N, CA, C, O and CB atoms as a CASP TS submission, in Angstrom:
PFRMAT TS
TARGET T0000
AUTHOR 0000-0000-0000
METHOD Language model
MODEL 1
PARENT N/A
ATOM      1  N   MET     1     -17.491  10.210   5.138  1.00  0.00           N
ATOM      2  CA  MET     1     -16.075  10.506   5.203  1.00  0.00           C
ATOM      3  C   MET     1     -15.321   9.237   5.582  1.00  0.00           C
ATOM      4  O   MET     1     -15.676   8.578   6.559  1.00  0.00           O
ATOM      5  CB  MET     1     -15.791  11.646   6.212  1.00  0.00           C
ATOM      6  N   SER     2     -14.280   8.885   4.820  1.00  0.00           N
ATOM      7  CA  SER     2     -13.535   7.669   5.107  1.00  0.00           C
ATOM      8  C   SER     2     -12.217   8.010   5.807  1.00  0.00           C
ATOM      9  O   SER     2     -11.625   9.065   5.579  1.00  0.00           O
ATOM     10  CB  SER     2     -13.271   6.877   3.809  1.00  0.00           C
ATOM     11  N   THR     3     -11.784   7.103   6.650  1.00  0.00           N
ATOM     12  CA  THR     3     -10.529   7.286   7.327  1.00  0.00           C
ATOM     13  C   THR     3      -9.474   6.423   6.636  1.00  0.00           C
ATOM     14  O   THR     3      -9.774   5.332   6.153  1.00  0.00           O
ATOM     15  CB  THR     3     -10.653   6.935   8.828  1.00  0.00           C
ATOM     16  N   VAL     4      -8.260   6.911   6.595  1.00  0.00           N
ATOM     17  CA  VAL     4      -7.166   6.169   5.983  1.00  0.00           C
ATOM     18  C   VAL     4      -6.642   5.178   7.011  1.00  0.00           C
ATOM     19  O   VAL     4      -6.288   5.551   8.129  1.00  0.00           O
ATOM     20  CB  VAL     4      -6.029   7.125   5.484  1.00  0.00           C
ATOM     21  N   GLN     5      -6.599   3.921   6.620  1.00  0.00           N
ATOM     22  CA  GLN     5      -6.065   2.895   7.496  1.00  0.00           C
ATOM     23  C   GLN     5      -4.593   2.684   7.170  1.00  0.00           C
ATOM     24  O   GLN     5      -4.213   2.559   6.006  1.00  0.00           O
ATOM     25  CB  GLN     5      -6.861   1.572   7.356  1.00  0.00           C
ATOM     26  N   SER     6      -3.777   2.647   8.208  1.00  0.00           N
ATOM     27  CA  SER     6      -2.356   2.426   7.971  1.00  0.00           C
ATOM     28  C   SER     6      -1.786   1.593   9.116  1.00  0.00           C
ATOM     29  O   SER     6      -2.356   1.519  10.204  1.00  0.00           O
ATOM     30  CB  SER     6      -1.595   3.777   7.834  1.00  0.00           C
ATOM     31  N   VAL     7      -0.660   0.980   8.838  1.00  0.00           N
ATOM     32  CA  VAL     7       0.051   0.186   9.832  1.00  0.00           C
ATOM     33  C   VAL     7       1.535   0.326   9.524  1.00  0.00           C
ATOM     34  O   VAL     7       1.937   0.336   8.361  1.00  0.00           O
ATOM     35  CB  VAL     7      -0.408  -1.326   9.819  1.00  0.00           C
ATOM     36  N   THR     8       2.334   0.431  10.556  1.00  0.00           N
ATOM     37  CA  THR     8       3.796   0.507  10.372  1.00  0.00           C
ATOM     38  C   THR     8       4.374  -0.883  10.525  1.00  0.00           C
ATOM     39  O   THR     8       4.134  -1.567  11.520  1.00  0.00           O
ATOM     40  CB  THR     8       4.456   1.493  11.395  1.00  0.00           C
ATOM     41  N   VAL     9       5.150  -1.299   9.509  1.00  0.00           N
ATOM     42  CA  VAL     9       5.772  -2.627   9.496  1.00  0.00           C
ATOM     43  C   VAL     9       7.261  -2.483   9.206  1.00  0.00           C
ATOM     44  O   VAL     9       7.716  -1.440   8.738  1.00  0.00           O
ATOM     45  CB  VAL     9       5.095  -3.553   8.440  1.00  0.00           C
ATOM     46  N   ARG    10       7.997  -3.524   9.483  1.00  0.00           N
ATOM     47  CA  ARG    10       9.440  -3.560   9.200  1.00  0.00           C
ATOM     48  C   ARG    10       9.680  -4.491   8.011  1.00  0.00           C
ATOM     49  O   ARG    10       9.093  -5.570   7.925  1.00  0.00           O
ATOM     50  CB  ARG    10      10.258  -4.037  10.461  1.00  0.00           C
ATOM     51  N   ALA    11      10.530  -4.069   7.120  1.00  0.00           N
ATOM     52  CA  ALA    11      10.833  -4.836   5.906  1.00  0.00           C
ATOM     53  C   ALA    11      11.756  -6.017   6.210  1.00  0.00           C
ATOM     54  O   ALA    11      12.592  -5.969   7.113  1.00  0.00           O
ATOM     55  CB  ALA    11      11.479  -3.925   4.847  1.00  0.00           C
ATOM     56  N   HIS    12      11.574  -7.075   5.424  1.00  0.00           N
ATOM     57  CA  HIS    12      12.483  -8.216   5.466  1.00  0.00           C
ATOM     58  C   HIS    12      13.673  -7.918   4.559  1.00  0.00           C
ATOM     59  O   HIS    12      13.647  -6.952   3.796  1.00  0.00           O
ATOM     60  CB  HIS    12      11.760  -9.535   5.032  1.00  0.00           C
ATOM     61  N   GLN    13      14.705  -8.735   4.638  1.00  0.00           N
ATOM     62  CA  GLN    13      15.898  -8.551   3.824  1.00  0.00           C
ATOM     63  C   GLN    13      15.561  -8.629   2.342  1.00  0.00           C
ATOM     64  O   GLN    13      14.876  -9.556   1.909  1.00  0.00           O
ATOM     65  CB  GLN    13      16.955  -9.595   4.182  1.00  0.00           C
ATOM     66  N   HIS    14      16.038  -7.660   1.559  1.00  0.00           N
ATOM     67  CA  HIS    14      15.858  -7.568   0.100  1.00  0.00           C
ATOM     68  C   HIS    14      14.390  -7.540  -0.313  1.00  0.00           C
ATOM     69  O   HIS    14      14.052  -8.048  -1.382  1.00  0.00           O
ATOM     70  CB  HIS    14      16.547  -8.735  -0.581  1.00  0.00           C
ATOM     71  N   GLU    15      13.530  -6.974   0.484  1.00  0.00           N
ATOM     72  CA  GLU    15      12.104  -6.913   0.159  1.00  0.00           C
ATOM     73  C   GLU    15      11.801  -5.665  -0.643  1.00  0.00           C
ATOM     74  O   GLU    15      12.373  -4.605  -0.392  1.00  0.00           O
ATOM     75  CB  GLU    15      11.250  -6.943   1.434  1.00  0.00           C
ATOM     76  N   THR    16      10.910  -5.787  -1.601  1.00  0.00           N
ATOM     77  CA  THR    16      10.455  -4.646  -2.379  1.00  0.00           C
ATOM     78  C   THR    16       9.159  -4.120  -1.781  1.00  0.00           C
ATOM     79  O   THR    16       8.501  -4.811  -1.004  1.00  0.00           O
ATOM     80  CB  THR    16      10.261  -5.027  -3.866  1.00  0.00           C
ATOM     81  N   LEU    17       8.797  -2.902  -2.143  1.00  0.00           N
ATOM     82  CA  LEU    17       7.584  -2.305  -1.590  1.00  0.00           C
ATOM     83  C   LEU    17       6.343  -3.092  -1.986  1.00  0.00           C
ATOM     84  O   LEU    17       5.454  -3.300  -1.160  1.00  0.00           O
ATOM     85  CB  LEU    17       7.450  -0.861  -2.049  1.00  0.00           C
ATOM     86  N   ASP    18       6.270  -3.533  -3.238  1.00  0.00           N
ATOM     87  CA  ASP    18       5.082  -4.297  -3.637  1.00  0.00           C
ATOM     88  C   ASP    18       5.018  -5.645  -2.924  1.00  0.00           C
ATOM     89  O   ASP    18       3.925  -6.109  -2.601  1.00  0.00           O
ATOM     90  CB  ASP    18       5.073  -4.510  -5.154  1.00  0.00           C
ATOM     91  N   ALA    19       6.167  -6.289  -2.668  1.00  0.00           N
ATOM     92  CA  ALA    19       6.172  -7.539  -1.920  1.00  0.00           C
ATOM     93  C   ALA    19       5.739  -7.312  -0.473  1.00  0.00           C
ATOM     94  O   ALA    19       5.024  -8.132   0.103  1.00  0.00           O
ATOM     95  CB  ALA    19       7.561  -8.180  -1.962  1.00  0.00           C
ATOM     96  N   LEU    20       6.174  -6.200   0.107  1.00  0.00           N
ATOM     97  CA  LEU    20       5.792  -5.855   1.471  1.00  0.00           C
ATOM     98  C   LEU    20       4.275  -5.614   1.558  1.00  0.00           C
ATOM     99  O   LEU    20       3.620  -6.075   2.493  1.00  0.00           O
ATOM    100  CB  LEU    20       6.570  -4.603   1.948  1.00  0.00           C
ATOM    101  N   ALA    21       3.736  -4.899   0.589  1.00  0.00           N
ATOM    102  CA  ALA    21       2.287  -4.635   0.556  1.00  0.00           C
ATOM    103  C   ALA    21       1.527  -5.953   0.386  1.00  0.00           C
ATOM    104  O   ALA    21       0.512  -6.171   1.047  1.00  0.00           O
ATOM    105  CB  ALA    21       1.926  -3.642  -0.601  1.00  0.00           C
ATOM    106  N   TRP    22       2.005  -6.821  -0.486  1.00  0.00           N
ATOM    107  CA  TRP    22       1.351  -8.108  -0.704  1.00  0.00           C
ATOM    108  C   TRP    22       1.385  -8.960   0.578  1.00  0.00           C
ATOM    109  O   TRP    22       0.394  -9.595   0.938  1.00  0.00           O
ATOM    110  CB  TRP    22       2.031  -8.862  -1.871  1.00  0.00           C
ATOM    111  N   ARG    23       2.529  -8.961   1.250  1.00  0.00           N
ATOM    112  CA  ARG    23       2.696  -9.779   2.454  1.00  0.00           C
ATOM    113  C   ARG    23       1.758  -9.310   3.567  1.00  0.00           C
ATOM    114  O   ARG    23       1.176 -10.144   4.259  1.00  0.00           O
ATOM    115  CB  ARG    23       4.158  -9.731   2.938  1.00  0.00           C
ATOM    116  N   LYS    24       1.598  -8.015   3.754  1.00  0.00           N
ATOM    117  CA  LYS    24       0.809  -7.501   4.863  1.00  0.00           C
ATOM    118  C   LYS    24      -0.655  -7.224   4.506  1.00  0.00           C
ATOM    119  O   LYS    24      -1.533  -7.381   5.354  1.00  0.00           O
ATOM    120  CB  LYS    24       1.437  -6.248   5.373  1.00  0.00           C
ATOM    121  N   LEU    25      -0.924  -6.817   3.266  1.00  0.00           N
ATOM    122  CA  LEU    25      -2.279  -6.412   2.891  1.00  0.00           C
ATOM    123  C   LEU    25      -2.958  -7.394   1.948  1.00  0.00           C
ATOM    124  O   LEU    25      -4.177  -7.343   1.780  1.00  0.00           O
ATOM    125  CB  LEU    25      -2.245  -5.055   2.253  1.00  0.00           C
ATOM    126  N   GLY    26      -2.196  -8.279   1.336  1.00  0.00           N
ATOM    127  CA  GLY    26      -2.778  -9.261   0.428  1.00  0.00           C
ATOM    128  C   GLY    26      -3.090  -8.717  -0.954  1.00  0.00           C
ATOM    129  O   GLY    26      -3.739  -9.399  -1.748  1.00  0.00           O
ATOM    130  N   ALA    27      -2.649  -7.520  -1.257  1.00  0.00           N
ATOM    131  CA  ALA    27      -2.862  -6.895  -2.558  1.00  0.00           C
ATOM    132  C   ALA    27      -1.887  -5.742  -2.717  1.00  0.00           C
ATOM    133  O   ALA    27      -1.298  -5.271  -1.744  1.00  0.00           O
ATOM    134  CB  ALA    27      -4.325  -6.404  -2.712  1.00  0.00           C
ATOM    135  N   THR    28      -1.722  -5.290  -3.967  1.00  0.00           N
ATOM    136  CA  THR    28      -0.814  -4.172  -4.207  1.00  0.00           C
ATOM    137  C   THR    28      -1.504  -2.992  -4.850  1.00  0.00           C
ATOM    138  O   THR    28      -1.098  -1.852  -4.625  1.00  0.00           O
ATOM    139  CB  THR    28       0.329  -4.611  -5.070  1.00  0.00           C
ATOM    140  N   ALA    29      -2.536  -3.226  -5.645  1.00  0.00           N
ATOM    141  CA  ALA    29      -3.204  -2.171  -6.404  1.00  0.00           C
ATOM    142  C   ALA    29      -3.720  -1.061  -5.507  1.00  0.00           C
ATOM    143  O   ALA    29      -4.575  -1.277  -4.649  1.00  0.00           O
ATOM    144  CB  ALA    29      -4.347  -2.750  -7.203  1.00  0.00           C
ATOM    145  N   GLY    30      -3.188   0.118  -5.721  1.00  0.00           N
ATOM    146  CA  GLY    30      -3.609   1.283  -4.950  1.00  0.00           C
ATOM    147  C   GLY    30      -2.834   1.452  -3.644  1.00  0.00           C
ATOM    148  O   GLY    30      -2.547   2.577  -3.234  1.00  0.00           O
ATOM    149  N   HIS    31      -2.494   0.344  -2.991  1.00  0.00           N
ATOM    150  CA  HIS    31      -1.800   0.405  -1.719  1.00  0.00           C
ATOM    151  C   HIS    31      -0.369   0.903  -1.873  1.00  0.00           C
ATOM    152  O   HIS    31       0.112   1.685  -1.053  1.00  0.00           O
ATOM    153  CB  HIS    31      -1.805  -0.954  -1.065  1.00  0.00           C
ATOM    154  N   VAL    32       0.309   0.452  -2.919  1.00  0.00           N
ATOM    155  CA  VAL    32       1.687   0.884  -3.149  1.00  0.00           C
ATOM    156  C   VAL    32       1.730   2.388  -3.393  1.00  0.00           C
ATOM    157  O   VAL    32       2.579   3.086  -2.840  1.00  0.00           O
ATOM    158  CB  VAL    32       2.307   0.126  -4.344  1.00  0.00           C
ATOM    159  N   GLU    33       0.821   2.882  -4.216  1.00  0.00           N
ATOM    160  CA  GLU    33       0.774   4.306  -4.535  1.00  0.00           C
ATOM    161  C   GLU    33       0.465   5.131  -3.288  1.00  0.00           C
ATOM    162  O   GLU    33       1.103   6.155  -3.045  1.00  0.00           O
ATOM    163  CB  GLU    33      -0.274   4.577  -5.624  1.00  0.00           C
ATOM    164  N   ALA    34      -0.511   4.686  -2.501  1.00  0.00           N
ATOM    165  CA  ALA    34      -0.881   5.391  -1.270  1.00  0.00           C
ATOM    166  C   ALA    34       0.265   5.374  -0.260  1.00  0.00           C
ATOM    167  O   ALA    34       0.483   6.352   0.455  1.00  0.00           O
ATOM    168  CB  ALA    34      -2.137   4.761  -0.650  1.00  0.00           C
ATOM    169  N   THR    35       0.989   4.267  -0.204  1.00  0.00           N
ATOM    170  CA  THR    35       2.135   4.155   0.720  1.00  0.00           C
ATOM    171  C   THR    35       3.263   5.070   0.290  1.00  0.00           C
ATOM    172  O   THR    35       3.894   5.710   1.131  1.00  0.00           O
ATOM    173  CB  THR    35       2.642   2.702   0.792  1.00  0.00           C
ATOM    174  N   LEU    36       3.527   5.143  -1.005  1.00  0.00           N
ATOM    175  CA  LEU    36       4.569   6.057  -1.500  1.00  0.00           C
ATOM    176  C   LEU    36       4.206   7.514  -1.189  1.00  0.00           C
ATOM    177  O   LEU    36       5.080   8.308  -0.841  1.00  0.00           O
ATOM    178  CB  LEU    36       4.770   5.872  -3.027  1.00  0.00           C
ATOM    179  N   ALA    37       2.953   7.857  -1.309  1.00  0.00           N
ATOM    180  CA  ALA    37       2.510   9.227  -1.017  1.00  0.00           C
ATOM    181  C   ALA    37       2.662   9.549   0.479  1.00  0.00           C
ATOM    182  O   ALA    37       2.929  10.695   0.841  1.00  0.00           O
ATOM    183  CB  ALA    37       1.037   9.418  -1.456  1.00  0.00           C
ATOM    184  N   ALA    38       2.495   8.558   1.329  1.00  0.00           N
ATOM    185  CA  ALA    38       2.551   8.773   2.771  1.00  0.00           C
ATOM    186  C   ALA    38       3.972   8.718   3.343  1.00  0.00           C
ATOM    187  O   ALA    38       4.194   9.128   4.482  1.00  0.00           O
ATOM    188  CB  ALA    38       1.697   7.749   3.461  1.00  0.00           C
ATOM    189  N   ASN    39       4.933   8.216   2.559  1.00  0.00           N
ATOM    190  CA  ASN    39       6.310   8.042   3.021  1.00  0.00           C
ATOM    191  C   ASN    39       7.284   8.784   2.119  1.00  0.00           C
ATOM    192  O   ASN    39       7.817   8.188   1.183  1.00  0.00           O
ATOM    193  CB  ASN    39       6.675   6.557   3.078  1.00  0.00           C
ATOM    194  N   PRO    40       7.535  10.067   2.370  1.00  0.00           N
ATOM    195  CA  PRO    40       8.485  10.810   1.516  1.00  0.00           C
ATOM    196  C   PRO    40       9.858  10.133   1.524  1.00  0.00           C
ATOM    197  O   PRO    40      10.368   9.743   2.573  1.00  0.00           O
ATOM    198  CB  PRO    40       8.617  12.287   1.996  1.00  0.00           C
ATOM    199  N   GLY    41      10.441  10.004   0.331  1.00  0.00           N
ATOM    200  CA  GLY    41      11.769   9.405   0.196  1.00  0.00           C
ATOM    201  C   GLY    41      11.745   7.897   0.018  1.00  0.00           C
ATOM    202  O   GLY    41      12.777   7.309  -0.306  1.00  0.00           O
ATOM    203  N   LEU    42      10.621   7.260   0.216  1.00  0.00           N
ATOM    204  CA  LEU    42      10.549   5.792   0.116  1.00  0.00           C
ATOM    205  C   LEU    42      10.735   5.316  -1.321  1.00  0.00           C
ATOM    206  O   LEU    42      11.208   4.202  -1.542  1.00  0.00           O
ATOM    207  CB  LEU    42       9.206   5.286   0.657  1.00  0.00           C
ATOM    208  N   ALA    43      10.376   6.131  -2.287  1.00  0.00           N
ATOM    209  CA  ALA    43      10.501   5.730  -3.694  1.00  0.00           C
ATOM    210  C   ALA    43      11.942   5.360  -4.045  1.00  0.00           C
ATOM    211  O   ALA    43      12.172   4.483  -4.878  1.00  0.00           O
ATOM    212  CB  ALA    43      10.015   6.857  -4.613  1.00  0.00           C
ATOM    213  N   LYS    44      12.900   6.017  -3.422  1.00  0.00           N
ATOM    214  CA  LYS    44      14.313   5.717  -3.703  1.00  0.00           C
ATOM    215  C   LYS    44      14.711   4.339  -3.179  1.00  0.00           C
ATOM    216  O   LYS    44      15.675   3.749  -3.667  1.00  0.00           O
ATOM    217  CB  LYS    44      15.218   6.787  -3.080  1.00  0.00           C
ATOM    218  N   LEU    45      13.979   3.820  -2.190  1.00  0.00           N
ATOM    219  CA  LEU    45      14.302   2.531  -1.567  1.00  0.00           C
ATOM    220  C   LEU    45      13.349   1.423  -1.997  1.00  0.00           C
ATOM    221  O   LEU    45      13.585   0.264  -1.655  1.00  0.00           O
ATOM    222  CB  LEU    45      14.275   2.664  -0.057  1.00  0.00           C
ATOM    223  N   ALA    46      12.287   1.727  -2.729  1.00  0.00           N
ATOM    224  CA  ALA    46      11.206   0.804  -2.998  1.00  0.00           C
ATOM    225  C   ALA    46      11.628  -0.483  -3.693  1.00  0.00           C
ATOM    226  O   ALA    46      10.973  -1.512  -3.523  1.00  0.00           O
ATOM    227  CB  ALA    46      10.192   1.480  -3.814  1.00  0.00           C
ATOM    228  N   ALA    47      12.719  -0.451  -4.480  1.00  0.00           N
ATOM    229  CA  ALA    47      13.160  -1.647  -5.188  1.00  0.00           C
ATOM    230  C   ALA    47      13.943  -2.605  -4.295  1.00  0.00           C
ATOM    231  O   ALA    47      14.026  -3.795  -4.599  1.00  0.00           O
ATOM    232  CB  ALA    47      14.004  -1.256  -6.375  1.00  0.00           C
ATOM    233  N   ASP    48      14.515  -2.115  -3.207  1.00  0.00           N
ATOM    234  CA  ASP    48      15.247  -2.976  -2.263  1.00  0.00           C
ATOM    235  C   ASP    48      15.293  -2.277  -0.917  1.00  0.00           C
ATOM    236  O   ASP    48      16.280  -1.628  -0.570  1.00  0.00           O
ATOM    237  CB  ASP    48      16.699  -3.295  -2.776  1.00  0.00           C
ATOM    238  N   ILE    49      14.228  -2.417  -0.176  1.00  0.00           N
ATOM    239  CA  ILE    49      14.115  -1.755   1.132  1.00  0.00           C
ATOM    240  C   ILE    49      15.093  -2.413   2.086  1.00  0.00           C
ATOM    241  O   ILE    49      15.132  -3.642   2.159  1.00  0.00           O
ATOM    242  CB  ILE    49      12.653  -1.830   1.692  1.00  0.00           C
ATOM    243  N   PRO    50      15.890  -1.636   2.828  1.00  0.00           N
ATOM    244  CA  PRO    50      16.836  -2.223   3.792  1.00  0.00           C
ATOM    245  C   PRO    50      16.097  -3.026   4.871  1.00  0.00           C
ATOM    246  O   PRO    50      15.014  -2.646   5.317  1.00  0.00           O
ATOM    247  CB  PRO    50      17.690  -1.112   4.452  1.00  0.00           C
ATOM    248  N   GLU    51      16.699  -4.123   5.269  1.00  0.00           N
ATOM    249  CA  GLU    51      16.106  -4.976   6.297  1.00  0.00           C
ATOM    250  C   GLU    51      15.882  -4.169   7.568  1.00  0.00           C
ATOM    251  O   GLU    51      16.773  -3.450   8.020  1.00  0.00           O
ATOM    252  CB  GLU    51      17.006  -6.201   6.584  1.00  0.00           C
ATOM    253  N   GLY    52      14.691  -4.290   8.141  1.00  0.00           N
ATOM    254  CA  GLY    52      14.344  -3.591   9.367  1.00  0.00           C
ATOM    255  C   GLY    52      13.831  -2.180   9.176  1.00  0.00           C
ATOM    256  O   GLY    52      13.429  -1.533  10.143  1.00  0.00           O
ATOM    257  N   GLN    53      13.838  -1.690   7.940  1.00  0.00           N
ATOM    258  CA  GLN    53      13.332  -0.346   7.653  1.00  0.00           C
ATOM    259  C   GLN    53      11.855  -0.272   7.984  1.00  0.00           C
ATOM    260  O   GLN    53      11.073  -1.107   7.529  1.00  0.00           O
ATOM    261  CB  GLN    53      13.572   0.033   6.177  1.00  0.00           C
ATOM    262  N   ALA    54      11.469   0.716   8.770  1.00  0.00           N
ATOM    263  CA  ALA    54      10.063   0.910   9.105  1.00  0.00           C
ATOM    264  C   ALA    54       9.360   1.586   7.928  1.00  0.00           C
ATOM    265  O   ALA    54       9.839   2.584   7.389  1.00  0.00           O
ATOM    266  CB  ALA    54       9.911   1.757  10.406  1.00  0.00           C
ATOM    267  N   VAL    55       8.223   1.027   7.545  1.00  0.00           N
ATOM    268  CA  VAL    55       7.436   1.556   6.440  1.00  0.00           C
ATOM    269  C   VAL    55       5.988   1.685   6.919  1.00  0.00           C
ATOM    270  O   VAL    55       5.419   0.740   7.466  1.00  0.00           O
ATOM    271  CB  VAL    55       7.541   0.635   5.165  1.00  0.00           C
ATOM    272  N   ARG    56       5.408   2.853   6.709  1.00  0.00           N
ATOM    273  CA  ARG    56       3.990   3.057   7.049  1.00  0.00           C
ATOM    274  C   ARG    56       3.169   2.643   5.836  1.00  0.00           C
ATOM    275  O   ARG    56       3.046   3.396   4.870  1.00  0.00           O
ATOM    276  CB  ARG    56       3.690   4.561   7.457  1.00  0.00           C
ATOM    277  N   LEU    57       2.604   1.431   5.895  1.00  0.00           N
ATOM    278  CA  LEU    57       1.754   0.920   4.805  1.00  0.00           C
ATOM    279  C   LEU    57       0.380   1.546   4.917  1.00  0.00           C
ATOM    280  O   LEU    57      -0.226   1.556   5.988  1.00  0.00           O
ATOM    281  CB  LEU    57       1.649  -0.636   4.845  1.00  0.00           C
ATOM    282  N   VAL    58      -0.098   2.060   3.821  1.00  0.00           N
ATOM    283  CA  VAL    58      -1.409   2.706   3.791  1.00  0.00           C
ATOM    284  C   VAL    58      -2.348   1.868   2.946  1.00  0.00           C
ATOM    285  O   VAL    58      -2.056   1.565   1.790  1.00  0.00           O
ATOM    286  CB  VAL    58      -1.314   4.155   3.239  1.00  0.00           C
ATOM    287  N   LYS    59      -3.470   1.500   3.527  1.00  0.00           N
ATOM    288  CA  LYS    59      -4.482   0.729   2.797  1.00  0.00           C
ATOM    289  C   LYS    59      -5.357   1.721   2.018  1.00  0.00           C
ATOM    290  O   LYS    59      -6.071   2.537   2.601  1.00  0.00           O
ATOM    291  CB  LYS    59      -5.355  -0.158   3.781  1.00  0.00           C
ATOM    292  N   ALA    60      -5.281   1.628   0.703  1.00  0.00           N
ATOM    293  CA  ALA    60      -6.043   2.539  -0.149  1.00  0.00           C
ATOM    294  C   ALA    60      -7.531   2.229  -0.040  1.00  0.00           C
ATOM    295  O   ALA    60      -7.922   1.072   0.122  1.00  0.00           O
ATOM    296  CB  ALA    60      -5.575   2.438  -1.620  1.00  0.00           C
ATOM    297  N   PRO    61      -8.359   3.268  -0.129  1.00  0.00           N
ATOM    298  CA  PRO    61      -9.803   3.007  -0.101  1.00  0.00           C
ATOM    299  C   PRO    61     -10.242   2.240  -1.337  1.00  0.00           C
ATOM    300  O   PRO    61      -9.667   2.381  -2.416  1.00  0.00           O
ATOM    301  CB  PRO    61     -10.588   4.321   0.005  1.00  0.00           C
ATOM    302  N   GLU    62     -11.275   1.425  -1.152  1.00  0.00           N
ATOM    303  CA  GLU    62     -11.791   0.665  -2.309  1.00  0.00           C
ATOM    304  C   GLU    62     -12.425   1.609  -3.303  1.00  0.00           C
ATOM    305  O   GLU    62     -13.092   2.576  -2.937  1.00  0.00           O
ATOM    306  CB  GLU    62     -12.818  -0.406  -1.864  1.00  0.00           C
ATOM    307  N   ALA    63     -12.202   1.308  -4.567  1.00  0.00           N
ATOM    308  CA  ALA    63     -12.787   2.136  -5.626  1.00  0.00           C
ATOM    309  C   ALA    63     -14.297   1.939  -5.637  1.00  0.00           C
ATOM    310  O   ALA    63     -14.790   0.825  -5.457  1.00  0.00           O
ATOM    311  CB  ALA    63     -12.175   1.785  -7.019  1.00  0.00           C
ATOM    312  N   ALA    64     -14.999   2.994  -5.841  1.00  0.00           N
ATOM    313  CA  ALA    64     -16.467   2.915  -5.915  1.00  0.00           C
ATOM    314  C   ALA    64     -16.867   2.178  -7.180  1.00  0.00           C
ATOM    315  O   ALA    64     -16.380   2.477  -8.270  1.00  0.00           O
ATOM    316  CB  ALA    64     -17.111   4.334  -5.886  1.00  0.00           C
ATOM    317  N   ARG    65     -17.743   1.227  -7.023  1.00  0.00           N
ATOM    318  CA  ARG    65     -18.202   0.478  -8.174  1.00  0.00           C
ATOM    319  C   ARG    65     -19.519   1.077  -8.664  1.00  0.00           C
ATOM    320  O   ARG    65     -20.440   1.301  -7.878  1.00  0.00           O
ATOM    321  CB  ARG    65     -18.366  -1.024  -7.827  1.00  0.00           C
ATOM    322  N   PRO    66     -19.599   1.330  -9.941  1.00  0.00           N
ATOM    323  CA  PRO    66     -20.856   1.907 -10.452  1.00  0.00           C
ATOM    324  C   PRO    66     -21.992   0.873 -10.371  1.00  0.00           C
ATOM    325  O   PRO    66     -21.774  -0.325 -10.547  1.00  0.00           O
ATOM    326  CB  PRO    66     -20.676   2.396 -11.924  1.00  0.00           C
ATOM    327  N   THR    67     -23.168   1.353 -10.109  1.00  0.00           N
ATOM    328  CA  THR    67     -24.331   0.492 -10.037  1.00  0.00           C
ATOM    329  C   THR    67     -24.957   0.388 -11.428  1.00  0.00           C
ATOM    330  O   THR    67     -25.200   1.391 -12.099  1.00  0.00           O
ATOM    331  CB  THR    67     -25.356   1.029  -8.999  1.00  0.00           C
ATOM    332  N   VAL    68     -25.203  -0.824 -11.830  1.00  0.00           N
ATOM    333  CA  VAL    68     -25.827  -1.066 -13.148  1.00  0.00           C
ATOM    334  C   VAL    68     -27.258  -1.531 -12.897  1.00  0.00           C
ATOM    335  O   VAL    68     -27.495  -2.513 -12.194  1.00  0.00           O
ATOM    336  CB  VAL    68     -25.017  -2.142 -14.000  1.00  0.00           C
ATOM    337  N   TYR    69     -28.194  -0.811 -13.481  1.00  0.00           N
ATOM    338  CA  TYR    69     -29.610  -1.162 -13.362  1.00  0.00           C
ATOM    339  C   TYR    69     -30.033  -1.847 -14.671  1.00  0.00           C
ATOM    340  O   TYR    69     -29.926  -1.264 -15.749  1.00  0.00           O
ATOM    341  CB  TYR    69     -30.500   0.119 -13.066  1.00  0.00           C
ATOM    342  N   LEU    70     -30.509  -3.076 -14.558  1.00  0.00           N
ATOM    343  CA  LEU    70     -30.926  -3.814 -15.759  1.00  0.00           C
ATOM    344  C   LEU    70     -32.321  -3.381 -16.195  1.00  0.00           C
ATOM    345  O   LEU    70     -32.621  -3.360 -17.389  1.00  0.00           O
ATOM    346  CB  LEU    70     -30.899  -5.338 -15.500  1.00  0.00           C
ATOM    347  N   TRP    71     -33.171  -3.038 -15.238  1.00  0.00           N
ATOM    348  CA  TRP    71     -34.512  -2.589 -15.561  1.00  0.00           C
ATOM    349  C   TRP    71     -34.745  -1.227 -14.922  1.00  0.00           C
ATOM    350  O   TRP    71     -34.488  -1.041 -13.733  1.00  0.00           O
ATOM    351  CB  TRP    71     -35.571  -3.615 -15.086  1.00  0.00           C
ATOM    352  N   THR    72     -35.219  -0.302 -15.692  1.00  0.00           N
ATOM    353  CA  THR    72     -35.507   1.017 -15.130  1.00  0.00           C
ATOM    354  C   THR    72     -36.933   1.424 -15.427  1.00  0.00           C
ATOM    355  O   THR    72     -37.361   2.508 -15.033  1.00  0.00           O
ATOM    356  CB  THR    72     -34.538   2.064 -15.679  1.00  0.00           C
TER
END
């Protein structure tokens, strides 16, 4: 069972959600979607989050990578 990791951060002036995720998590794939799901109403602000707005950033779990066996 995996636990969801999250951190609450404050946005900089004219920051977008993907820029905020990149700044704090170093990636956007999956994290933006998980953050939008965890913050109702954030989608309306995601293109220009007000300065100082608290956002609960959620770190998405890593996708499971399939194992490839070369010899069976």
